C-alpha positions as CSV (number, residue, x, y, z in Angstrom):
1,M,134.4,95.5,94.5
2,A,132.4,94.2,97.5
3,S,133.0,95.8,100.9
4,A,134.6,93.6,103.4
5,A,131.9,94.4,105.7
6,S,128.8,93.3,103.8
7,V,128.4,90.1,103.8
8,S,125.2,87.9,102.9
9,A,122.8,87.0,105.1
10,Q,121.6,83.5,103.5
11,S,125.3,82.1,103.9
12,A,125.3,79.9,106.8
13,P,128.2,78.7,108.6
14,V,129.9,74.6,108.8
15,R,129.6,72.9,111.5
16,R,131.9,70.0,110.9
17,F,134.0,68.3,113.9
18,W,137.2,66.6,112.2
19,R,137.2,62.7,112.9
20,M,139.2,60.4,111.1
21,P,140.3,59.5,108.4
22,R,142.5,62.1,107.6
23,K,145.3,63.0,104.7
24,L,148.9,62.8,105.8
25,K,151.4,64.5,103.3
26,F,155.4,64.2,104.1
27,T,156.8,67.5,103.8
28,R,160.2,68.3,102.4
29,E,161.9,68.6,106.0
30,G,159.6,65.5,106.7
31,K,160.8,63.7,103.9
32,Y,164.6,63.9,105.0
33,F,163.6,62.9,108.4
34,V,162.2,60.3,107.6
35,G,165.2,59.0,105.3
36,V,167.4,59.7,108.1
37,T,165.2,57.7,110.7
38,L,164.9,54.6,108.2
39,G,168.5,55.2,108.1
40,V,169.5,55.2,111.8
41,G,167.4,52.5,112.1
42,F,169.0,50.0,109.5
43,A,172.5,51.2,111.4
44,A,171.2,50.3,114.9
45,I,169.6,47.2,113.8
46,N,172.8,45.6,112.3
47,T,175.7,47.4,114.8
48,A,173.6,46.9,117.9
49,N,174.3,49.9,119.5
50,N,172.6,51.3,121.8
51,L,173.2,54.7,121.1
52,L,171.6,53.9,117.9
53,Y,168.8,52.6,119.9
54,L,167.9,55.8,121.8
55,V,168.8,57.7,118.7
56,L,166.2,56.0,116.8
57,G,163.9,56.3,119.5
58,L,163.7,59.5,119.9
59,Q,163.4,60.6,116.2
60,L,159.8,58.1,116.5
61,S,158.4,59.4,119.2
62,L,159.1,63.1,117.7
63,I,156.6,61.4,114.8
64,I,154.0,59.9,117.3
65,V,154.6,63.1,119.1
66,S,153.3,64.8,116.0
67,G,150.8,62.8,115.1
68,I,148.6,63.3,118.4
69,L,149.3,67.3,118.4
70,S,148.0,67.7,114.6
71,E,145.0,65.7,115.7
72,L,144.0,67.5,118.4
73,T,145.0,70.9,116.4
74,L,142.4,69.8,114.0
75,R,139.5,68.7,116.5
76,H,136.5,70.6,117.3
77,L,136.2,73.4,115.0
78,E,134.3,75.1,113.1
79,I,134.4,77.2,110.1
80,I,132.2,80.1,108.8
81,R,132.0,81.1,105.7
82,R,131.1,84.9,104.5
83,L,130.0,85.9,100.5
84,P,129.4,89.3,99.6
85,T,126.4,90.0,99.1
86,R,127.4,92.0,95.8
87,A,130.2,90.5,93.5
88,E,130.9,91.6,89.9
89,A,132.7,90.0,87.1
90,G,136.0,90.9,86.7
91,R,136.2,92.7,89.8
92,T,137.7,91.9,93.0
93,F,135.9,91.1,96.0
94,L,136.4,89.9,99.6
95,V,135.5,86.4,101.4
96,E,135.8,85.9,105.0
97,I,136.6,82.8,107.0
98,S,136.3,82.3,110.2
99,L,137.5,79.5,112.9
100,V,135.9,78.7,115.8
101,N,137.8,76.9,118.3
102,R,135.4,74.5,120.4
103,K,137.6,73.3,122.3
104,K,137.1,74.3,126.1
105,H,141.3,73.7,127.2
106,S,143.2,73.5,124.3
107,P,144.4,76.3,121.5
108,S,144.5,75.1,117.9
109,Y,148.1,76.3,116.0
110,S,148.8,77.1,112.8
111,V,145.7,76.0,111.0
112,E,145.1,76.5,107.6
113,V,142.0,76.5,105.4
114,E,141.3,76.5,101.9
115,D,137.9,77.1,100.0
116,L,136.9,74.9,97.1
117,L,135.3,76.2,94.3
118,A,133.4,73.3,92.1
119,G,134.6,73.3,88.8
120,R,138.2,74.9,89.8
121,A,140.7,75.8,91.8
122,T,140.5,78.8,94.1
123,E,143.8,78.5,95.2
124,K,143.1,81.0,97.9
125,R,143.7,80.3,101.7
126,C,143.2,81.8,104.9
127,Y,146.0,81.4,107.6
128,F,145.3,81.2,111.5
129,L,148.7,81.3,114.0
130,K,146.4,80.6,117.1
131,V,143.3,80.3,117.6
132,G,142.7,80.3,121.5
133,A,140.5,77.6,123.3
134,S,136.7,78.7,122.9
135,G,138.1,81.7,120.8
136,S,137.8,82.6,117.2
137,Q,139.8,84.5,114.4
138,T,138.6,85.7,111.1
139,A,140.6,86.5,108.1
140,A,139.9,87.4,104.6
141,Y,140.8,86.4,101.0
142,R,140.5,88.6,97.7
143,C,139.0,86.7,95.1
144,T,138.4,87.5,91.5
145,L,135.8,85.6,89.4
146,P,136.0,86.7,85.6
147,L,132.8,85.6,83.8
148,R,129.0,86.4,85.2
149,G,126.9,83.7,86.3
150,S,126.5,81.2,89.4
151,Y,129.9,79.6,90.9
152,R,129.3,77.0,93.9
153,F,131.4,76.5,96.5
154,R,132.1,73.1,97.5
155,G,133.4,72.9,100.6
156,F,137.1,73.5,102.7
157,R,139.7,72.1,102.7
158,V,141.7,72.3,106.6
159,C,144.9,71.2,107.5
160,T,148.2,71.8,109.6
161,R,151.6,71.3,109.7
162,F,151.7,71.8,113.8
163,P,154.0,71.2,115.7
164,F,157.3,70.1,113.7
165,G,156.0,70.7,110.2
166,L,157.3,67.0,109.1
167,F,153.8,66.2,108.1
168,E,151.0,68.0,106.5
169,K,147.8,66.8,107.8
170,S,144.3,67.5,106.5
171,R,140.9,66.5,105.3
172,E,138.2,68.4,102.6
173,V,134.4,69.0,104.3
174,D,131.8,68.7,102.1
175,F,129.6,72.4,102.0
176,P,128.0,73.5,99.3
177,D,127.7,77.3,99.0
178,E,126.6,79.7,95.9
179,L,127.5,83.2,94.6
180,V,125.6,84.9,91.7
181,V,128.2,87.0,89.9
182,L,126.4,90.0,88.4
183,P,127.4,91.4,85.1
184,R,130.3,93.8,85.0
185,L,129.1,97.5,84.9
186,V,131.3,99.5,82.3
187,P,131.1,103.3,81.4
188,V,128.4,104.1,78.6
189,R,126.8,107.1,77.6
190,P,122.9,106.5,77.5
191,P,120.7,107.5,74.9
192,V,117.8,109.2,75.4
193,P,114.3,107.2,74.5
194,G,112.1,109.8,72.7
195,Q,109.1,108.5,75.9
196,A,111.8,109.6,78.3
197,Q,113.3,113.3,76.8
198,S,110.9,115.4,79.0
199,L,112.7,116.2,82.1
200,G,109.0,115.5,84.3
201,D,106.2,113.0,84.0
202,D,103.6,112.6,81.6
203,S,100.2,112.1,82.5
204,V,97.6,109.4,81.5
205,P,94.1,110.0,80.3
206,R,92.9,107.9,83.6
207,P,92.0,108.9,87.7
208,G,95.0,108.9,89.6
209,L,97.5,110.8,91.8
210,G,98.9,113.2,89.2
211,S,99.3,116.8,89.1
212,E,96.9,117.7,86.0
213,F,93.2,117.9,86.5
214,Y,90.8,115.5,84.9
215,G,87.6,115.7,86.1
216,L,84.8,116.0,88.9
217,R,82.9,113.5,90.6
218,A,81.0,113.5,93.9
219,F,82.4,113.6,97.3
220,R,83.1,109.9,98.8
221,P,84.0,109.4,102.4
222,G,87.7,109.9,102.9
223,D,88.4,112.4,100.1
224,D,90.5,115.2,101.2
225,S,88.3,118.5,101.8
226,R,91.0,120.6,100.3
227,D,90.1,119.0,96.7
228,I,86.1,120.1,97.2
229,H,85.3,122.3,94.6
230,W,83.3,125.1,96.2
231,K,82.0,126.8,93.7
232,T,80.9,123.9,91.2
233,S,79.1,122.3,94.5
234,A,77.1,125.1,95.0
235,R,75.9,125.4,92.2
236,K,74.4,122.0,91.8
237,G,73.8,121.8,95.5
238,E,76.2,118.7,95.8
239,L,79.4,118.4,96.9
240,L,82.2,117.6,94.3
241,V,85.7,117.3,94.0
242,R,88.4,117.4,91.6
243,E,89.8,114.2,90.3
244,R,93.4,114.6,88.9
245,E,95.3,112.5,86.1
246,A,97.8,109.5,86.6
247,D,101.3,110.7,85.7
248,R,103.4,108.1,84.0
249,G,106.8,108.0,84.6
250,R,109.3,108.1,82.1
251,E,110.2,103.9,81.2
252,V,113.5,102.9,79.1
253,V,113.0,99.3,76.7
254,L,116.0,97.4,76.4
255,A,116.0,94.6,73.7
256,L,119.0,92.2,74.5
257,D,119.7,89.9,72.1
258,N,121.1,86.9,73.5
259,A,121.2,84.7,70.5
260,L,124.7,83.6,69.2
261,P,124.9,85.1,65.5
262,P,124.7,82.4,63.0
263,G,128.2,81.2,61.4
264,E,130.5,82.7,64.0
265,P,131.3,80.7,67.1
266,G,134.5,80.9,69.0
267,P,135.8,83.3,71.9
268,R,135.4,86.3,70.4
269,T,132.2,85.6,70.0
270,D,131.7,84.8,73.5
271,A,133.2,88.1,74.9
272,A,131.3,90.2,72.3
273,M,128.4,88.6,73.9
274,E,129.3,89.2,77.5
275,E,130.2,92.8,76.4
276,A,126.4,93.3,75.4
277,V,125.4,91.6,78.5
278,S,127.1,94.1,80.7
279,I,126.3,97.1,78.6
280,A,122.5,96.2,79.3
281,A,123.5,95.5,82.9
282,S,125.7,99.4,82.6
283,L,122.1,101.1,81.2
284,A,119.7,99.5,83.4
285,T,121.7,100.6,86.1
286,D,122.2,103.9,84.9
287,Y,118.0,104.8,83.9
288,T,116.8,103.1,87.2
289,R,119.5,106.1,89.2
290,R,117.8,108.5,87.2
291,G,114.4,107.7,88.5
292,M,113.5,105.8,85.2
293,G,112.0,102.7,84.9
294,V,113.5,99.8,82.9
295,S,112.2,97.0,81.1
296,I,114.5,94.3,79.2
297,A,113.2,92.2,76.6
298,V,115.5,89.0,75.0
299,R,114.5,86.5,73.0
300,G,111.0,84.7,73.9
301,E,110.9,86.5,77.3
302,A,110.1,90.5,78.7
303,R,111.1,91.7,82.1
304,P,108.7,94.1,83.8
305,A,109.5,97.7,84.4
306,V,111.7,98.2,87.6
307,Q,112.1,101.5,89.4
308,S,113.4,101.0,93.1
309,E,116.9,99.4,93.9
310,R,116.1,96.5,95.5
311,A,114.0,95.5,91.8
312,L,117.4,96.7,90.0
313,Q,119.3,94.3,92.2
314,A,116.9,91.2,90.9
315,L,117.3,92.5,87.4
316,L,120.9,92.2,87.7
317,R,120.6,89.0,89.1
318,W,118.5,87.5,86.0
319,L,121.0,88.8,83.8
320,A,123.3,87.3,85.5
321,L,121.8,83.6,84.6
322,L,121.0,84.3,81.3
323,P,121.7,81.7,78.8
324,I,123.4,82.4,75.5
325,L,121.0,81.0,72.9
326,P,122.1,79.1,69.7
327,A,121.7,80.8,66.4
328,E,119.6,77.7,65.1
329,G,115.8,77.9,66.7
330,A,116.3,80.7,68.9
331,P,112.7,82.9,69.5
332,G,111.7,86.0,68.2
333,F,111.6,88.8,69.9
334,P,108.1,89.5,71.9
335,P,106.6,93.4,70.6
336,L,108.8,96.4,71.4
337,P,107.8,99.9,71.4
338,R,109.3,102.0,68.0
339,D,112.2,103.9,70.8
340,T,113.5,100.4,72.1
341,I,117.3,100.5,72.5
342,G,118.9,97.6,71.2
343,I,121.9,95.8,72.3
344,G,123.5,93.0,70.8
345,H,126.4,91.2,68.6
346,R,127.5,93.5,65.6
347,R,126.1,90.8,63.4
348,S,123.1,90.2,65.3
349,I,119.7,89.7,63.1
350,G,116.8,90.2,65.7
351,L,117.7,94.0,66.5
352,P,115.0,96.3,66.4
353,A,115.0,98.5,63.2
354,V,114.5,101.8,65.5
355,G,115.9,103.5,67.8
356,H,119.7,103.3,69.2
357,A,121.5,100.0,68.6
358,F,125.1,99.0,70.6
359,R,126.8,96.5,68.8
360,C,129.7,94.6,69.8
361,G,132.1,92.6,68.6
């Protein structure tokens, strides 16, 4: 779960000043109050009783005062949404909502902010009892998004029942924001491919910064004097330095079949394909944190190997947005090494024939 203190640096504040039009809704108490007010009004007109007119005036004044104070409460407010820097499918994360009152002399009471997500209702609200003049308050709500992918927040709904709870005044404000939910990481037992079985690094027969001896070459300005081979230099009459072979880091190749199996559509197939993506993300995370390079190949595309944590996050984001292709017309895999690890649906027909394979569904 993403930490509450971990917020996206790219999330922008919502700066909207609340003006008409508003949406007004009766509360249960408000319906009773308006009904009683209408009854008193009819009775006052029919009986011409001054006392009933006085009561009617008091009730109407409460309605007017309620409208004025609720309007003052919603004016000159600023909302800031802070999304988590990392969110995984199926895991709870926190979204922070800050409410800033730009009014210099009057506070805002009993304000409720609901975050709106495009395509579905979050039903997540943050309640602020009092935000003082020129002050601010911060609250957070828990959110769980079931699937990987891109989710778009479309804005906020701000409402208040201040001061008497008779009416709920609100307005929706559009402010788009995007959160990419990464594939869920699951426990896996990663196999060790043949290329990555050695505990050290393998050398490549070319000059580099490794530890194995490659050959001798003439000294050039900037070379380390400790690399000078003095015996050979004395024999040849010129300065010669040792040259080492380049080290090749251990690398793992994952082949993820992102094409649906033929003739097996349905929710179970979708779940199996999402499980395959989660396994690929989990293996990539495990291998990278072991110090190995990880590359992923899918239908028609191969990603370059990643080794750093920052590159891993970019790879996970790419997996979060990876589409599931239909069975018909899906491209094949690019050329793969012999010890590739295959991941896909149990009826996948495009997984490599060699190497370890994870079959889902």
